[in-house]
C-alpha atoms as one frame of an Amber mdcrd trajectory, in Angstrom:
protein
 102.926  60.277 119.012 104.870  58.731 116.111 107.284  60.966 114.233 106.367
  61.454 110.581 109.181  62.275 108.186 108.767  62.691 104.447 111.493  61.936
 101.903 112.839  65.488 102.153 113.178  65.198 105.933 115.062  61.909 105.698
 117.381  63.342 103.056 117.920  66.454 105.159 118.797  64.492 108.284 121.204
  62.275 106.346 122.926  65.345 104.995 122.988  66.978 108.450 124.612  63.923
 110.015 127.086  63.724 107.115 128.075  67.321 107.788 128.374  66.525 111.516
 130.785  63.711 110.698 132.768  65.965 108.353 133.071  68.758 110.902 133.842
  66.215 113.617 136.795  64.890 111.625 137.945  68.451 110.987 137.716  69.173
 114.705 139.809  66.128 115.575 142.455  67.271 113.102 142.370  70.829 114.429
 142.597  69.667 118.056 145.719  67.666 117.256 147.243  70.694 115.537 146.566
  73.378 118.132 147.704  71.107 120.960 150.849  70.119 119.018 150.003  66.411
 119.127 151.615  65.864 115.724 155.012  67.053 116.992 157.282  64.494 118.613
 159.363  66.079 121.389 163.034  65.130 121.287 164.426  63.419 124.368 167.267
  64.254 126.688 169.638  62.191 124.554 168.700  63.850 121.258 171.542  64.810
 118.894 173.400  67.897 120.059 172.645  69.691 116.802 168.891  69.527 117.453
 166.696  71.480 119.841 165.462  69.127 122.572 162.257  69.771 124.505 163.366
  67.346 127.217 166.594  69.266 127.814 164.659  72.543 127.943 162.140  71.117
 130.409 164.959  70.283 132.817 165.651  74.018 133.013 161.945  74.680 133.616
 161.963  72.115 136.407 164.801  73.902 138.182 163.328  77.380 137.703 159.750
  76.505 138.650 160.228  73.874 141.369 163.750  73.632 142.731 163.918  77.399
 143.121 161.334  78.673 145.605 159.561  81.615 144.011 160.933  83.930 141.314
 158.796  86.923 142.248 160.284  90.387 142.639 161.358  90.777 146.262 162.000
  87.079 146.882 165.342  85.308 147.159 164.338  82.871 144.438 164.592  85.617
 141.805 168.269  86.086 142.674 168.790  82.308 142.598 167.193  82.135 139.156
 169.562  84.824 137.858 172.536  82.894 139.260 171.306  79.654 137.705 170.897
  81.253 134.263 174.291  82.897 134.447 175.942  79.629 135.539 174.387  77.790
 132.581 175.674  80.437 130.188 179.153  80.315 131.715 179.250  76.531 131.126
 178.335  77.057 127.501 181.048  79.678 127.144 183.655  77.250 128.460 182.935
  74.706 125.732 182.451  77.135 122.838 184.814  76.755 119.920 187.650  79.153
 119.197 185.703  80.728 116.322 183.060  82.027 118.745 183.154  85.221 120.748
 180.981  84.754 123.833 180.238  87.714 126.112 178.180  87.308 129.296 177.001
  90.194 131.431 174.975  90.699 134.557 173.401  94.116 134.224 171.543  95.905
 137.041 169.090  98.516 135.803 167.300 101.456 137.389 165.120 104.211 136.060
 161.775 105.963 136.072 159.182 106.632 133.361 155.492 107.197 132.698 153.242
 104.756 130.846 149.603 104.132 129.960 148.415 100.651 130.947 144.856  99.323
 130.757 143.777 102.872 130.021 145.349 104.254 133.198 148.302 106.594 133.533
 151.062 105.397 135.868 154.569 106.454 136.794 157.226 103.867 137.610 160.354
 104.075 139.670 162.612 101.013 139.720 166.074  99.979 140.821 168.238  96.885
 141.246 166.457  94.799 138.617 168.738  92.215 137.069 169.278  91.408 133.414
 171.488  88.506 132.344 172.872  88.852 128.811 174.766  86.620 126.445 176.184
  87.850 123.136 177.148  85.124 120.671 179.149  86.283 117.668 182.073  85.413
 115.456 185.587  86.135 116.599 185.804  88.991 114.077 182.571  90.730 115.053
 182.430  94.369 116.103 180.405  96.049 118.843 178.440  98.017 116.252 177.538
  95.023 114.049 173.745  94.784 113.672 172.520  92.075 115.997 169.422  90.011
 116.695 167.963  90.172 120.209 166.005  87.321 121.785 164.225  88.281 124.997
 162.559  86.251 127.776 161.803  87.169 131.380 162.693  84.950 134.331 160.558
  86.607 137.020 157.150  85.119 137.742 153.813  86.609 138.869 152.520  86.646
 142.418 151.814  83.193 143.828 152.841  81.293 140.703 155.794  78.959 140.096
 155.832  80.312 136.538 156.638  77.157 134.595 154.821  78.385 131.491 155.109
  82.109 132.217 157.905  82.337 131.662 160.166  79.500 132.739 159.408  77.854
 129.406 160.638  80.993 127.596 163.900  81.138 129.532 164.455  77.406 129.026
 163.867  77.776 125.280 166.523  80.473 125.033 169.008  78.481 127.117 168.520
  75.507 124.794 168.892  77.822 121.754 172.209  79.059 123.198 173.378  75.479
 123.752 172.270  74.445 120.271 174.108  77.358 118.651 177.368  76.531 120.396
 177.161  72.722 120.211 176.155  72.705 116.538 179.160  74.827 115.651 177.027
  77.334 113.740 178.689  80.734 114.076 176.053  83.399 113.432 177.056  85.833
 110.659 175.617  88.637 112.822 175.685  88.675 116.627 172.860  87.139 118.635
 172.027  88.735 121.982 170.082  86.672 124.512 168.413  88.866 127.118 167.098
  87.154 130.254 165.280  89.978 131.996 164.297  89.877 135.634 161.361  92.281
 135.849 158.554  91.847 133.309 155.689  91.015 135.638 156.124  94.368 137.399
 155.254  96.199 134.150 158.127  95.574 131.724 160.750  97.336 133.851 163.874
  95.310 133.083 163.268  95.581 129.332 162.814  99.319 129.783 166.146  99.474
 131.597 167.902  97.561 128.837 166.502  99.468 125.884 167.220 102.837 127.518
 170.662 102.287 129.003 172.566  99.249 127.709 175.585  99.695 125.443 174.285
  97.085 122.965 170.850  98.647 122.522 171.742 100.610 119.380 173.266  97.566
 117.699 169.970  95.667 117.651 168.555  95.292 114.154 165.713  92.901 114.994
 164.303  91.173 118.034 162.142  88.222 119.024 160.204  88.524 122.265 159.266
  85.113 123.670 156.259  85.084 125.996 153.633  82.774 127.458 149.983  83.406
 128.255 149.482  79.751 129.051 151.273  76.433 129.153 151.767  75.733 125.459
 149.831  74.855 122.346 149.882  77.402 119.549 152.993  79.615 119.829 151.448
  82.493 117.949 153.046  85.546 116.385 150.721  88.052 118.036 152.529  91.237
 117.043 154.972  92.064 114.281 156.556  95.303 113.222 157.318  98.039 112.576
 156.637  97.141 108.963 156.238  93.730 107.404 159.869  92.599 107.267 159.863
  90.652 110.589 156.754  88.658 109.662 158.207  88.054 106.192 161.343  86.536
 107.743 159.182  84.351 109.989 157.039  83.209 107.059 160.122  82.137 105.117
 161.880  80.365 107.952 159.469  78.924 110.552 159.286  75.127 110.493 155.862
  75.026 112.142 154.490  78.467 111.254 151.914  79.775 113.710 150.880  83.295
 112.804 147.744  85.255 111.940 147.973  88.904 110.967 144.451  89.219 112.395
 146.017  88.833 115.860 147.491  92.321 115.446 143.963  93.674 115.021 142.807
  92.034 118.256 145.861  92.259 120.550 145.512  95.990 121.417 142.099  95.391
 123.030 143.278  92.474 125.223 144.111  93.578 128.792 147.831  92.988 129.097
 151.147  93.792 127.497 154.572  92.296 126.781 158.159  93.469 126.475 157.494
  93.836 122.743 156.055  97.228 123.618 159.365  98.468 125.024 161.467  97.328
 122.079 159.186  98.129 119.174 156.838 100.887 120.282 157.602 103.021 123.338
 161.397 103.323 123.138 163.087 101.132 120.570 161.190 101.231 117.233 163.102
  98.039 116.493 161.633  95.577 113.956 160.564  92.452 115.776 158.170  89.643
 116.609 156.076  88.952 119.692 155.619  85.168 119.956 153.330  83.867 122.697
 152.070  80.515 124.012 148.298  81.006 124.055 146.748  77.759 125.303 146.649
  76.431 128.825 145.451  79.883 129.906 143.624  78.231 132.810 146.968  78.056
 134.642 148.332  81.438 133.592 149.312  83.489 136.680 148.127  80.766 139.057
 149.775  78.293 141.420 148.891  75.574 138.891 151.424  76.862 136.339 153.690
  73.884 136.963 155.999  71.874 134.741 153.557  68.970 134.463 150.991  71.345
 132.896 153.221  72.167 129.933 151.621  70.855 126.737 153.913  68.196 125.189
 155.383  69.166 121.835 154.862  72.897 122.377 158.418  73.709 123.411 159.787
  71.493 120.646 157.826  73.430 118.027 158.812  76.726 119.633 162.497  75.821
 119.745 162.643  74.623 116.146 160.835  77.772 114.993 162.990  80.147 117.033
 166.277  78.645 115.908 165.286  78.704 112.264 163.931  82.253 112.509 166.914
  83.724 114.331 169.215  82.190 111.714 167.152  83.848 108.972 167.321  87.217
 110.737 171.109  87.067 111.075 171.455  86.261 107.375 169.072  88.962 106.141
 170.613  91.933 104.300 167.878  94.133 105.812 169.286  93.700 109.315 170.533
  97.181 110.263 171.595  98.751 113.530 169.904 101.898 114.850 172.436 104.259
 113.274 172.092 102.626 109.849 168.292 102.647 110.043 168.347 106.343 110.801
 171.175 107.630 108.602 170.620 105.428 105.540 166.849 105.813 105.534 166.321
 102.060 105.309 162.931 102.267 106.934 161.432 102.205 103.448 162.862  98.721
 102.955 160.685  97.412 105.741 157.401  98.182 103.900 155.508  99.908 106.687
 152.138  98.755 105.382 150.528  95.989 107.423 151.175  92.741 105.605 148.661
  89.911 105.456 149.835  86.487 106.618 148.388  83.316 108.042 149.451  79.744
 108.570 147.441  76.810 107.309 147.258  74.314 110.186 150.942  75.082 110.899
 151.781  73.156 107.680 152.758  76.202 105.651 152.346  79.947 105.751 150.930
  82.400 103.232 152.345  85.921 103.243 151.707  88.884 100.976 152.335  92.591
 101.278 149.813  95.339 101.843 150.167  96.396  98.203 149.270  92.938  96.954
 146.401  92.783  99.440 145.026  96.045  98.018 144.676  94.338  94.635 143.884
  90.798  95.720 141.245  91.692  98.319 139.463  93.992  95.862 138.872  91.209
  93.340 135.881  89.532  95.079 133.827  92.725  95.258 134.661  93.512  91.623
 133.470  90.044  90.595 130.287  90.517  92.599 129.551  93.872  90.951 130.240
  92.824  87.357 128.676  89.355  87.518 125.080  90.510  86.857 126.191  92.336
  83.723 128.496  89.545  82.569 125.769  86.904  82.876 122.740  88.858  81.605
 123.779  91.726  79.333 123.685  89.723  76.094 120.492  87.826  76.954 118.216
  90.340  78.625 119.736  93.783  78.248 120.528  96.417  80.828 117.200  96.103
  82.673 117.787  92.381  83.136 121.242  93.151  84.514 119.829  95.512  87.129
 117.092  93.017  88.036 119.763  90.343  88.476 121.895  92.666  90.624 118.813
  93.476  92.710 118.260  89.757  93.300 121.910  89.359  94.270 121.517  92.183
  96.786 118.406  90.529  98.219 120.389  87.291  98.469 123.130  89.157 100.343
 120.567  90.660 102.740 119.118  87.213 103.446 122.567  85.719 104.021 123.569
  88.618 106.273 120.337  88.164 108.222 121.130  84.483 108.699 124.669  85.269
 109.865 123.344  87.790 112.370 120.647  85.444 113.663 123.323  82.757 114.045
 124.938  85.076 116.593 121.763  86.407 118.186 120.158  83.016 118.898 123.018
  81.662 121.069 123.102  84.972 122.948 119.358  84.755 123.643 119.643  81.174
 124.906 122.638  82.050 127.094 120.627  84.908 128.603 117.596  82.700 129.210
 119.734  80.026 130.866 121.174  82.518 133.330 117.683  83.706 134.262 116.944
  80.283 135.749 120.466  79.330 136.859 122.153  80.308 140.100 125.547  80.756
 138.422 127.154  81.060 135.018 130.288  79.898 133.225 129.428  76.181 133.439
 131.399  75.804 130.212 134.605  77.160 131.809 135.879  73.799 133.075 133.837
  71.944 130.442 134.398  73.665 127.066 132.372  71.038 125.205 129.275  72.499
 126.864 129.735  75.764 124.990 129.666  73.886 121.692 126.717  71.712 122.742
 124.629  74.655 123.921 125.375  77.224 121.272 126.171  75.475 117.967 122.639
  74.033 117.446 121.110  77.395 118.381 123.432  79.136 115.954 122.472  76.740
 113.163 118.792  77.482 113.798 119.471  81.190 113.341 121.494  80.528 110.205
 118.708  78.456 108.619 115.702  80.591 109.572 115.873  83.016 106.603 116.078
  80.087 104.188 113.175  78.359 105.936 110.980  81.455 105.886 111.809  82.391
 102.306 111.545  78.983 100.676 110.433  80.807  97.565 112.997  83.511  96.806
 111.402  86.898  95.965 112.770  87.145  92.417 112.853  90.373  90.411 113.942
  88.554  87.248 111.509  87.076  84.730 112.238  83.346  84.732 110.244  82.627
  81.585 111.988  85.365  79.630 115.362  83.979  80.656 114.203  80.415  79.968
 115.447  79.358  83.373 113.599  77.788  86.253 112.759  79.867  89.290 114.663
  77.338  91.388 117.843  77.905  89.378 117.498  81.701  89.548 116.808  81.564
  93.286 119.832  79.342  93.843 121.980  81.701  91.800 120.779  84.742  93.755
 121.398  83.043  97.077 124.910  82.011  96.087 125.979  85.386  94.726 124.321
  87.114  97.662 126.425  85.041 100.078 129.495  85.640  97.906 128.768  89.367
  98.031 128.612  89.230 101.840 132.140  87.801 102.109 133.412  90.070  99.328
 132.033  93.133 101.135 133.592  91.997 104.399 136.949  91.565 102.664 136.682
  95.109 101.306 135.673  96.464 104.734 138.793  94.958 106.315 140.895  96.491
 103.562 139.399  99.978 103.901 139.735  99.865 107.702 143.460  99.156 107.366
 143.152  95.867 109.255 144.998  92.648 108.469 142.323  90.016 109.036 140.711
  90.108 105.598 142.506  86.931 104.543 139.776  84.777 106.082 136.901  86.356
 104.155 139.035  86.472 100.995 139.859  82.765 101.332 136.155  82.041 101.818
 135.185  84.084  98.746 137.774  82.395  96.546 136.776  78.930  97.757 133.089
  79.623  97.179 133.829  80.687  93.613 135.668  77.434  92.961 132.857  75.433
  94.590 130.258  77.211  92.409 132.166  76.279  89.269 132.287  72.638  90.377
 128.603  72.733  91.225 127.553  74.187  87.876 129.727  71.731  85.942 128.041
  68.762  87.659 124.561  70.216  87.111 125.400  70.899  83.466 125.993  67.180
  82.996 122.548  66.423  84.358 123.359  65.512  87.969 121.108  67.300  90.410
 120.219  67.413  94.066 122.476  65.516  96.464 125.319  64.651  94.102 125.745
  68.191  92.809 125.490  69.474  96.389 128.286  67.146  97.467 130.440  68.447
  94.630 129.778  71.951  95.911 130.982  70.960  99.380 134.186  69.159  98.337
 136.101  72.228  97.012 135.125  74.093 100.188 136.704  71.523 102.525 140.160
  73.207 102.708 138.508  76.553 103.495 136.078  75.046 106.009 138.916  73.175
 107.711 140.812  76.409 108.083 137.693  78.119 109.455 137.354  75.339 112.059
 141.068  75.746 112.884 140.856  79.515 113.261 137.445  79.438 114.965 138.235
  76.563 117.312 141.385  78.340 118.428 139.389  81.536 119.009 136.631  79.866
 121.071 139.048  77.938 123.293 141.183  81.032 123.828 138.161  83.101 124.900
 136.848  80.357 127.182 140.163  80.110 129.002 140.520  83.888 129.336 137.028
  84.401 130.729 138.327  83.239 134.103 140.469  86.365 134.452 138.643  89.095
 132.549 137.369  90.835 135.662 134.191  90.851 137.721 131.750  93.378 136.351
 129.141  95.001 138.596 125.461  93.993 138.623 122.907  93.861 137.165 124.544
  92.799 133.900 128.026  91.713 134.983 126.907  88.133 135.586 125.791  87.805
 131.966 128.875  89.148 130.202 131.124  86.018 130.045 128.287  83.749 128.867
 127.220  86.298 126.270 130.818  86.737 125.062 131.296  82.983 124.658 127.853
  82.549 123.048 128.661  85.376 120.627 132.039  83.881 119.787 130.572  80.417
 119.163 127.841  82.018 117.065 130.341  83.932 114.939 132.519  80.851 114.470
 129.574  78.570 113.635 128.139  81.013 111.122 131.546  81.401 109.534 132.246
  77.672 109.360 128.799  76.730 107.997 127.751  79.935 106.239 129.426  79.209
 102.871 127.382  75.985 102.595 123.970  77.577 103.150 123.301  79.000  99.651
 123.368  75.506  98.103 123.017  73.102 101.025 120.332  75.126 102.725 117.639
  73.569 100.532 118.350  70.213 102.202 118.682  71.572 105.737 115.920  74.161
 105.921 113.253  71.717 107.081 111.006  72.423 110.044 111.805  68.978 111.419
 115.519  69.765 111.397 114.990  73.128 113.088 112.903  71.458 115.794 115.601
  68.823 116.258 118.273  71.515 116.662 116.110  73.438 119.120 115.554  70.285
 121.159 119.317  69.679 121.190 119.834  73.215 122.470 117.277  72.861 125.254
 118.683  69.477 126.335 122.230  70.883 126.367 121.127  73.914 128.379 119.379
  71.645 130.877 122.409  69.344 131.158 124.780  72.286 131.616 123.312  73.022
 135.055 124.656  69.641 136.200 128.251  70.736 135.602 130.332  72.746 138.058
 132.187  75.693 136.472 135.574  75.017 138.070 138.102  72.265 138.695 141.795
  71.946 139.452 142.304  71.976 135.677 140.262  75.168 135.383 140.528  76.975
 138.736 138.609  80.008 139.921 140.911  82.918 140.677 140.574  84.492 144.115
 142.465  87.454 145.560 143.029  87.420 149.318 144.626  90.528 150.754 145.461
  90.738 154.448 145.251  94.494 154.964 146.997  96.362 157.764 146.276 100.034
 158.358 149.283 101.525 160.119 149.723 104.907 161.770 153.488 104.968 162.178
 156.443 102.642 161.985 155.235 100.257 164.696 151.501 100.697 165.266 148.603
  98.875 163.578 145.303 100.761 163.645 143.169  98.096 161.998 143.439  94.885
 160.022 141.075  93.044 157.696 140.790  90.340 155.080 139.816  91.801 151.710
 138.634  89.317 149.104 137.836  89.646 145.444 137.334  87.453 142.391 138.123
  88.129 138.740 135.215  86.484 136.958 131.429  86.790 136.941 130.642  84.272
 139.705 130.744  86.465 142.775 132.104  85.890 146.260 128.646  84.673 147.323
 129.081  81.749 144.924 132.504  81.089 146.434 131.234  81.100 150.018 128.324
  78.821 149.122 130.672  76.189 147.706 133.533  76.754 150.160 131.812  76.239
 153.538 135.063  76.082 155.510 135.982  79.580 154.338 132.480  80.855 155.096
 132.658  79.399 158.592 136.072  80.899 159.285 134.824  84.335 158.199 131.606
  83.917 160.251 129.325  84.146 157.237 125.757  83.083 158.000 123.130  81.825
 155.492 121.500  85.280 155.327 124.715  86.965 154.227 124.308  89.308 151.227
 126.089  92.169 149.528 123.501  94.566 150.937 124.548  93.765 154.513 128.253
  93.118 153.856 131.103  95.583 154.142 132.395  96.407 150.655 136.079  96.877
 149.870 136.620  99.735 147.452 139.249  99.786 144.727 141.513 101.993 146.846
 141.864  99.050 149.252 143.672  97.111 146.521 145.966 100.018 145.637 149.041
  97.759 145.487 147.528  96.053 142.434 146.805  99.286 140.537 145.560  99.360
 137.789 144.479  95.695 137.881 142.232  96.591 140.832 139.853  98.247 138.354
 138.917  94.731 137.213 137.428  94.046 140.664 133.859  94.763 141.711 131.862
  93.845 144.823 134.982  92.976 146.787 134.301  92.266 150.454 135.997  93.188
 153.715 136.024  90.973 156.820 137.600  91.779 160.175 140.820  89.943 160.957
 140.929  88.112 164.283 143.817  90.052 165.832 147.011  91.924 165.056 149.192
  89.882 167.402 150.677  87.830 164.555 151.888  90.826 162.569 153.305  92.540
 165.641 155.341  89.420 166.395 156.497  89.045 162.802 157.573  92.640 162.124
 159.511  95.104 164.242 158.744  98.004 161.916 156.190  98.761 159.231 156.574
 100.800 156.050 156.519 104.512 156.751 157.096 107.785 154.943 158.676 110.866
 156.507 160.335 114.154 155.610 164.106 113.828 155.704 164.882 117.489 154.933
 163.201 120.796 155.678 160.773 122.026 153.035 162.105 124.545 150.547 160.057
 127.344 148.986 160.760 129.025 145.652 160.055 132.560 144.571 156.938 131.560
 142.616 155.278 130.239 145.767 155.822 126.537 145.081 157.270 124.385 147.814
 159.321 121.222 147.658 158.888 118.388 150.166 161.838 115.992 150.553 160.717
 112.506 151.605 162.199 109.182 152.558 160.359 105.869 152.330 161.390 102.971
 154.529 159.927  99.468 154.202 160.607  98.700 157.837 161.257  95.005 158.474
 159.189  93.677 155.571 160.956  90.753 153.967 159.512  90.152 150.488 158.256
  93.451 149.103 156.819  93.169 145.614 155.796  96.778 145.091 155.081 100.042
 146.882 152.434 102.340 145.427 152.083 106.046 146.082 148.743 107.756 145.489
 149.292 111.518 145.689 146.493 114.069 145.774 146.603 117.812 146.245 148.361
 120.680 144.394 151.193 118.500 143.007 153.063 120.361 140.237 156.261 118.309
 139.885 158.239 115.439 141.366 161.588 113.711 141.106 160.222 110.701 139.201
 160.034 110.120 135.423 162.478 112.887 134.474 160.379 115.368 136.431 157.282
 114.688 134.340 153.892 114.053 135.884 151.599 111.443 134.294 148.005 112.284
 133.497 145.989 112.443 136.734 143.703 109.558 137.691 140.183 110.060 139.015
 138.693 107.039 140.788 135.285 106.569 142.436 134.524 110.284 142.413 137.672
 111.176 144.352 140.054 114.069 143.664 142.619 113.870 140.827 145.569 111.770
 141.924 148.963 110.742 140.632 150.053 107.126 140.917 153.641 105.946 141.188
 154.760 102.327 141.555 158.171 101.683 143.170 159.975  98.335 142.900 163.348
  96.885 143.752 165.557  96.319 146.818 163.239  96.629 149.818 166.225  96.766
 152.186 167.113 100.186 150.791 165.195 103.393 151.354 163.650 105.498 148.610
 164.479 109.207 148.605 162.438 111.578 146.440 160.799 114.990 146.422 157.333
 116.302 145.674 156.631 119.855 144.592 153.359 121.618 145.408 152.187 124.651
 143.449 150.884 126.323 146.630 150.691 125.815 150.380 147.755 123.443 150.158
 148.173 120.004 151.690 149.760 117.179 149.729 148.190 113.873 150.747 150.161
 110.676 150.107 148.470 107.287 150.436 151.097 104.564 150.703 150.409 100.878
 150.041 153.149  98.244 150.235 152.666  94.634 149.158 154.580  92.006 151.106
 154.420  88.384 149.962 154.824  87.022 153.501 151.615  86.022 155.286 151.047
  85.848 159.008 149.881  82.505 160.413 146.203  83.515 160.569 146.147  84.429
 156.885 147.933  81.197 155.965 145.262  79.267 157.850 142.469  81.073 155.982
 144.135  80.471 152.614 144.471  76.754 153.354 140.690  76.471 153.835 139.879
  77.252 150.207 138.934  74.249 148.056 141.380  72.932 145.411 139.313  74.381
 142.541 139.987  77.893 143.849 143.424  79.337 143.175 144.153  81.960 145.820
 146.670  84.732 145.302 147.342  85.853 148.867 149.537  88.643 150.195 149.801
  91.262 152.901 149.194  94.936 152.215 150.399  97.696 154.549 148.541 100.957
 154.048 149.130 104.345 155.616 148.306 107.981 154.887 150.447 111.111 155.247
 149.815 114.830 154.812 152.636 117.276 154.017
C-alpha cells in the first residue's frame, strides 16, 4: 500500500530530520568533550614547567604492570610504597635551596565504627602504610595552614588498578615534579598523601586524619579518585561550605563540576576518602574529584594502562595544579586551630552553592543566597504574566482565565514529560517478556538510545496530538486574537511554568541541581521573545519556529551534555549494581536505563514542544517513531550484552570450612554475579564452566544448592548485593592441604575473667596460620555481647541478616604474619558464637583451572575463603 503524506506530514518530517541532524551534531560535540578528545596530551619530552600526561602514564605503567598486585596482603603493595617513596626522594634531591621538602613513611593502626551501604561495621587495622611529602618554603612553620592532596595506591581484589587508582597516584607524582621543576615555591605548604589502604574501607586516610602530626595544619584538601579509566574528572563532592567549589570555579582550566552531583552522590553505593577528611573526622573544606567514565573496567582485571582515556590525565593534572595553587594563595586557608578559635567557619558560606561547567569551557558559580533570588524569578514571572498581559485589556476575570489556561498548559506539558518516561519503561518491560536476557545495551550503549528515544518522543508528543485544539477558557473574539495564538501562548507559558516550578522545588528542597531547570526557563523566555518578534513582522510557521529554536541551542546543547553524561554513567554502572532477586530483579537495570533515557530525552526536547509540537504532532510521525522503536527492540535481541570492553562481573569463592588449625571439613565453589543476568545465563554461554561444574541442561535454581549471604562474609557488606548465588562441591581438598600447613583459627589465650556484675571477659587470639596473602578477616559475633576491645570499646549497631540473631561485624586488616589479640565481654554466661571468615588471595590449582575456563567477556574475581565457627 502506498504511503500518503499531506503537506503537513512532509513539513513535519523535514523538521523532524532537521532536529535529528541538530541533536546529532550536538551529540558529536558532547562526545568529544566528555571523552576529552579536544585535549592534547603532552608527551614525555614536554617542557618541565608543564604537566605531562605521558610522564604520568609511565608511573601508572610501573604501578599497574611492573608491580604484581597492589592489594592489601600482597607484596606488590609494599613495592608500590617503595616506588613512590623513591620517586619522591629523587625529587627532593633536585629541589632548589628555597624549598623545604619533608618525606615520611607513616604506618597507621586503629579501630573505629562506621556505617557503609546502610550497614554498621567495626574496623580494626594495623600496619597500613602512608607515604607523605610536604613541600613548603624554607621559612615555613609546622603550624602553617596547608593544602592536602590525597590519592590511594592500593588496588581492589583482582585488579591491576591502572585507573583506580594508579592514575591518581601518578597525577600527584607529576604534580610534585612540576612544583619542584618549575621553581614555584608554594606560599603555604602542600602535603601529598599517598595512602595505602582505601579499598579496605578508607583505613589509611582514617589513620592519617586521626593520628598524624600534620593533620591539624590542613586548611583544605583535594581527594583524587577514579571510578573508571578517565573522561570527565568531576567534582562530585565539595564542602563544608561553598569555598572549595568557589576556588575550583575560579582556577580550573577545564572545569568539570556539577553541584547536582552532591544531590546524587549519597545514594550511590560507594564512598571515598573525602568522607574521612570532610565528614566523619576532619570537617576540613575540600573537593572530591573523580574519573567517572570507563566504569566498565572499574574494579576488574581490565583496568589496565591501555584502557586509560587519552587526554583525561592531562586535563586532571592541569586542573589540579591550578587549583592547588589557588588554594595556597587564598586568604581563607586556615588551620584547624584558626578555624575553631577565630570562628572563620562563617567565611566559608555553609549554604550549598550552585555551580556547573558549560562543556568544560567555563564554569558558572553563585552562592546559595544568590540562588534564592535568581531561582525564584521564573516562578514569579509565571505568576504575574497573566495579569501583566491581560489586566488592561480584559480586566481581572480575563487575567484569571488566562492563568487558568496557563495552568492547563502546564498540566499538558507535565503529562507529556511523564509519558516520555513511561513509554520507554513500558517498551523495556515488554521486550524482557519475550527475551531470554536483558542488558543488551550494556556493551552496546547505542541500543539504549535507539530503543528508548523514539518511544520517549511518542510519549512527549501524545498530549499535543490528542489536544490539537487547546481547551481555552479565554474568549478569543473579545481579545481580538486567534484561538491558535492563544493556544500557543498557553502551551508556552504552561511549559515555562513547569520548569519554573521545578526550579522552585529544587530550591525549597535545599538541593543544588536547580541550575538546569533555571537555565531552561531563562532560555525559553529568550526564545519566546525572538519568536514573537519574528511573528510580529509577519513571518509565520516554519521561519518563526526556527527563530524559536535558535536561542535555545546553547541550553539544548548543555542538556545533551548533562544528559548524555548521565545515561552513559548509568549504563556503565549497571554492570555492578547488584543482582536483585526474582521476580522483578531481572527488569530493574533495563527499567532504570529506560527511565534515564526518557528523562534525558524529555528534558532535551521538552522546551521545543510548545512551539515545535504543531509540526511534529502528526499521526504519521508518531507511527514512524513507533516503528523505529519496534525495529530497534527487535534488533537489540541480536546483540550480546557483554564483551571484553564491557565485561560481566563474576565472583568465584573457593570456600573451605575448617574445624581447627589443620583440618578441612568441607570445600565448595560459591559463585555469584552482580548484575541482573543470573548464573544460569552465564552457564548457558560458558559451556566449559558448566561442564567443569557438572551442570546438565535441566539445571535450575529450584534444584540447585543456594549460597546464602553468610557464605560471602569476607565481602561484608558488599555481599548484600548478591542474590541467587550458587554452591558447587569442590573436587577434593588435597590441593589446600598441600599448600597450607595451618589454617586460620581462633582460641582463648587467657582464662576467662568474671566481674562483680556477672559479665565475663573472653581473651582471644587469632592466627592466620600459613595463609600468604590475607586481604581481610571478618568476625561475626552473636550472643550476649556487651563490650569488646575494638573501636574504643564501643559496639556498632547490631546487624540482622536473613532472619538470624543480632550480630556484630568486625573487619580486621593488616599484617597477616602477626596474630590479633582482643577480648569480648558477655553480659551473662550465655554462649558467645564467633563466625570467622578469612579471605586469602592465593588459589589452589583446581580453582585456578576453573577460573581459566571462563570466557573473556566474563571478569572473574576469584579468592579463597576459610570459614570456621567457635563458641565461648
